[in-house]
C-alpha positions, 0 to 999 in steps of 0.5 A: 500500500502506498503512503496516504496523501494527507492534506490540511486546512491549517493555513486557511484556519489560521487566517480565519482566526484573526490572521493568526501567525505561524508563531502564535499558533506554534506557541498555543500548541507547544511546537516550533514555528518550523513545525507549523510551516512543515505541517502546512506544506504537507512535509510533516504529519503531526502526532495525534496529540498535536492534531488534538491540540490544533483541533482545540485551538481552532475549535474544529474536529480533526477531520475538519483540519486534516483530510486524505487527498482524493486519489480514486485508484489508491482509494480502491486499493485501500478499501479492497 
């Protein structure tokens, strides 16, 4: 099975929350600004704990923040 393509709405949610900076978000969830950058770029998959912290900050569910990119051929393999 190939690696899942996980994307996120972190950048969009920051801007919807009074244009919160990456630094502000990093302080709220206890990680470096570079970690937030990497998450937004899809270069880093956060731990489940960090996902919950982000969900709390944004007052969203985890699946409103993170989602699997649609890839029909891969999705067929996953569900088979």
